[in-house]
C-alpha distance (Angstrom), angle and dihedral (degrees) to the residues before:
residue distance angle dihedral
M1 . . .
K2 3.79 . .
K3 3.83 91.2 .
I4 3.82 91.3 51.9
I5 3.81 91.6 52.8
I6 3.81 91.4 48.5
R7 3.81 90.3 51.3
I8 3.81 92.6 49.3
V9 3.82 92.5 48.7
T10 3.82 90.3 48.0
L11 3.81 91.1 50.6
I12 3.81 91.7 50.2
F13 3.81 90.9 49.2
I14 3.81 91.7 51.4
T15 3.82 89.9 49.7
Q16 3.81 90.7 53.2
V17 3.81 91.4 50.0
L18 3.81 90.5 50.8
L19 3.82 91.4 50.6
S20 3.80 89.7 51.4
S21 3.80 90.7 49.0
V22 3.81 92.0 53.9
C23 3.81 90.7 58.1
L24 3.79 92.9 45.8
I25 3.80 93.8 47.7
R26 3.83 92.9 49.3
N27 3.79 91.2 51.9
S28 3.79 92.1 50.4
N29 3.82 95.9 58.1
G30 3.80 102.3 106.0
I31 3.81 122.2 -167.8
P32 3.83 130.1 -177.6
I33 3.82 100.4 -93.0
E34 3.81 123.3 35.5
E35 3.81 126.8 176.6
E36 3.79 138.3 173.6
V37 3.78 111.7 -144.1
G38 3.79 123.1 -152.7
F39 3.79 133.4 -173.2
G40 3.78 136.1 -78.2
T41 3.79 143.6 144.9
A42 3.78 113.7 -48.5
P43 3.82 111.2 -104.9
V44 3.78 123.4 -134.8
I45 3.80 107.5 -108.3
D46 3.80 99.1 -134.3
G47 3.81 105.5 114.1
V48 3.81 92.4 -106.6
I49 3.81 128.7 101.7
D50 3.81 109.5 -134.5
V51 3.81 104.1 -149.5
T52 3.82 91.7 -178.4
T53 3.81 90.6 68.7
N54 3.83 95.8 37.0
E55 3.79 87.9 -116.6
W56 3.82 113.4 -168.3
N57 3.84 91.1 6.4
S58 3.81 92.3 123.6
A59 3.81 93.3 47.2
E60 3.80 124.9 112.3
Q61 3.82 104.7 -105.4
V62 3.80 123.9 -155.5
N63 3.79 136.7 162.2
I64 3.78 113.8 -137.7
S65 3.79 137.1 165.1
L66 3.78 129.0 -129.4
F67 3.81 114.6 -139.6
R68 3.78 138.2 -169.4
D69 3.78 89.0 -132.7
P70 3.84 116.5 22.3
E71 3.82 89.2 -158.6
N72 3.81 90.9 55.6
E73 3.80 103.6 44.7
T74 3.80 102.5 -165.1
A75 3.82 133.4 126.4
G76 3.79 94.1 12.5
L77 3.80 130.7 168.6
N78 3.81 111.3 -115.2
I79 3.79 114.2 -138.7
D80 3.79 134.0 -180.0
L81 3.78 109.8 -131.5
W82 3.81 128.1 -164.8
V83 3.81 120.0 -171.7
L84 3.79 124.0 -173.4
Q85 3.78 139.1 166.5
A86 3.79 113.7 -141.9
E87 3.78 127.8 -153.4
P88 3.83 118.8 -115.5
S89 3.78 117.0 -57.8
P90 2.95 102.3 -157.0
D91 3.82 97.0 -26.8
I92 3.82 106.5 -36.3
Y93 3.79 126.4 86.3
S94 3.80 116.6 -137.6
L95 3.79 140.9 -158.6
N96 3.80 111.6 -141.4
F97 3.80 131.2 -161.2
M98 3.79 129.5 -168.3
I99 3.82 118.5 -172.7
R100 3.80 122.2 -171.9
F101 3.80 130.7 -178.8
D102 3.79 140.7 135.1
L103 3.79 135.0 -134.3
E104 3.78 132.4 -170.0
D105 3.84 112.3 -95.3
H106 3.77 88.4 2.9
S107 3.81 93.4 169.7
S108 3.81 93.5 55.3
S109 3.80 122.6 114.2
E110 3.81 88.7 -104.7
H111 3.81 87.9 76.4
D112 3.82 97.7 39.0
S113 3.82 92.5 113.3
E114 3.80 97.3 37.3
F115 3.79 118.4 146.7
I116 3.77 142.0 -179.8
G117 3.78 119.3 -156.1
I118 3.79 136.0 -173.4
L119 3.80 113.6 -149.5
I120 3.82 117.6 -163.4
A121 3.81 131.8 -154.9
D122 3.80 121.8 -162.8
W123 3.81 117.4 -107.7
D124 3.80 93.4 -107.4
E125 3.83 95.3 41.2
S126 3.80 103.3 64.8
L127 3.83 112.5 -157.2
N128 3.81 92.1 -5.5
F129 3.81 97.5 123.3
T130 3.81 111.6 -160.6
D131 3.82 103.0 155.4
A132 3.82 127.5 60.5
K133 3.81 130.1 -171.0
I134 3.82 110.8 -170.3
V135 3.81 135.7 -178.5
Q136 3.80 104.3 -156.4
F137 3.80 124.9 -170.9
S138 3.79 121.4 -148.8
N139 3.82 93.8 179.8
I140 3.78 114.3 10.3
S141 3.82 96.1 -174.1
E142 3.82 89.4 59.0
N143 3.82 92.6 38.9
T144 3.81 91.1 -121.0
L145 3.79 110.4 160.3
D146 3.79 147.7 143.4
Y147 3.79 134.7 -140.8
L148 3.80 109.7 -133.0
D149 3.79 131.8 -169.0
Y150 3.80 119.3 -160.7
Y151 3.79 138.9 -178.5
I152 3.82 112.4 -142.7
N153 3.79 119.8 -146.7
D154 3.79 116.2 175.8
T155 3.87 92.8 -26.2
V156 3.83 92.0 -49.1
Y157 3.83 114.2 120.2
Y158 3.82 117.0 -142.1
E159 3.81 118.5 -173.7
D160 3.81 111.7 -120.9
T161 3.79 119.0 -109.6
I162 3.81 88.6 -133.7
S163 3.80 118.5 28.0
D164 3.81 113.5 -127.2
G165 3.82 122.8 -154.8
E166 3.79 127.9 -3.4
G167 3.78 139.3 -100.8
T168 3.78 142.2 174.3
A169 3.80 142.5 162.1
N170 3.78 140.9 -148.4
L171 3.81 129.8 -156.4
D172 3.80 117.8 -149.4
G173 3.80 111.4 179.0
N174 3.79 105.4 -50.9
E175 3.80 93.8 -26.1
I176 3.77 120.7 91.8
I177 3.79 132.4 -170.5
Y178 3.80 123.5 -158.2
E179 3.81 120.3 -168.5
F180 3.81 130.2 -169.1
S181 3.80 134.5 -178.8
I182 3.82 120.0 -166.8
P183 3.84 124.2 -175.8
V184 3.81 119.2 -113.1
E185 3.82 124.4 -159.4
K186 3.80 89.9 5.1
F187 3.82 111.3 -177.3
E188 3.80 93.7 -133.8
V189 3.80 119.6 28.9
G190 3.78 121.4 178.2
I191 3.79 121.4 -129.1
E192 3.81 87.5 -110.5
D193 3.82 93.5 66.6
V194 3.80 134.8 63.3
D195 3.81 110.0 -115.8
L196 3.81 106.2 -128.7
E197 3.82 112.6 -151.4
H198 3.79 135.6 -179.8
D199 3.80 122.8 -99.8
L200 3.80 91.3 24.3
T201 3.80 131.1 106.1
F202 3.79 121.0 -126.9
D203 3.80 132.2 -174.0
F204 3.80 117.6 -127.9
K205 3.79 126.0 -169.9
I206 3.81 117.7 -155.5
V207 3.82 109.4 -153.1
Y208 3.81 132.7 -174.0
G209 3.79 131.2 -167.5
K210 3.80 144.5 154.1
E211 3.80 100.5 -140.7
A212 3.81 128.2 65.7
A213 3.80 95.2 -121.5
Y214 3.79 126.0 107.8
P215 2.92 128.2 -120.1
D216 3.84 94.0 -10.2
G217 3.81 92.8 59.0
I218 3.81 93.8 56.6
I219 3.81 108.4 109.8
I220 3.80 104.8 170.5
S221 3.79 136.5 8.8
N222 3.78 147.7 161.4
I223 3.78 135.8 -160.4
M224 3.77 130.9 -130.7
S225 3.78 132.0 -178.0
I226 3.81 115.1 -139.3
H227 3.79 125.6 -165.6
L228 3.81 110.5 -154.1
E229 3.78 107.5 -140.8
F230 3.79 121.0 -140.4
P231 3.84 116.9 -95.4
P232 3.82 114.6 -94.4
G233 3.80 111.9 -91.8
A234 3.80 94.4 11.7
P235 3.82 118.2 127.3
Y236 3.79 105.4 -94.7
I237 3.80 121.4 -140.0
P238 3.82 114.6 155.7
F239 3.79 111.2 -125.1
G240 3.81 93.7 -122.4
E241 3.80 91.3 51.7
L242 3.81 90.6 47.8
I243 3.82 91.5 54.3
M244 3.81 90.6 47.5
L245 3.81 92.0 47.7
I246 3.81 93.5 50.4
S247 3.81 93.7 44.8
T248 3.83 91.2 47.4
I249 3.81 91.5 51.7
I250 3.80 90.3 49.2
V251 3.82 92.3 47.7
F252 3.80 96.7 50.0
T253 3.81 93.7 40.4
T254 3.80 89.4 53.1
I255 3.81 92.3 46.1
G256 3.81 90.4 49.4
A257 3.80 92.1 49.6
L258 3.81 91.7 48.4
Y259 3.82 91.1 48.2
V260 3.81 91.6 51.6
F261 3.80 89.7 48.0
Y262 3.83 90.2 48.5
I263 3.85 91.8 52.2
Y264 3.80 90.0 46.4
R265 3.81 91.6 52.4
I266 3.84 91.9 48.0
T267 3.81 90.0 50.8
Q268 3.80 91.6 49.1
L269 3.81 91.4 48.7
K270 3.82 91.3 50.5
K271 3.80 90.4 51.1
E272 3.80 90.1 48.3
I273 3.84 91.8 50.4
E274 3.82 91.6 48.1
R275 3.81 90.3 49.6
I276 3.81 91.6 51.1
R277 3.82 92.5 47.9
S278 3.76 92.2 49.3
């Protein structure tokens, strides 16, 4: 009996160590661009920056380049990127992206089928992109476009049954602005979408192409890792600490229960021995 209890306790301890290791390993995966994103006023997703309302002013702003080969960073497309978390409107948090760049003769037929996409990997599946939000033009000179939501399975893109989030774009001269809004902490998330949650880090892949074909139409891309900060005023418990806390409670509760059972069995055996002797 004693050996069985020791084995069970050892197994529980090993499980706790493995859970801790998962958190540590996920935090150690570094990628080229890393950002922490705080909160601000939700922007209007219309492809236009409203300077009268200071739209996007509280966003995290970075300048990045999209490349054909991320390991050979030459001849890239420079883009201005704004990233912002917005407080509930009406009851769902959102992660918002604004991408701005310009190209020569941007309104020409060469760019008629231009698109920008944001591919998302789950927090525990680093660089395994399974969700795609795409703004796809069909006629850029007439600003005709669609917002598309795809589930990716082994490089094959399947259009979602229910589209999640929103996106649009607007071309002004040679400059174009793409805007996206993706729900965070959504109460019900379909299996086709990555469930974005606070205090976790997700990998996002920004992709650009000029042909409505995925993934074959993707010409250039880059990856960034975004840590979604906790909402202001919300009780803050880091995810790793929460896992450790829960696993520790389970471990010591189990050990306590086994110890009580062990004492009970010893007591019963003593009574049985005394009964036999008498």
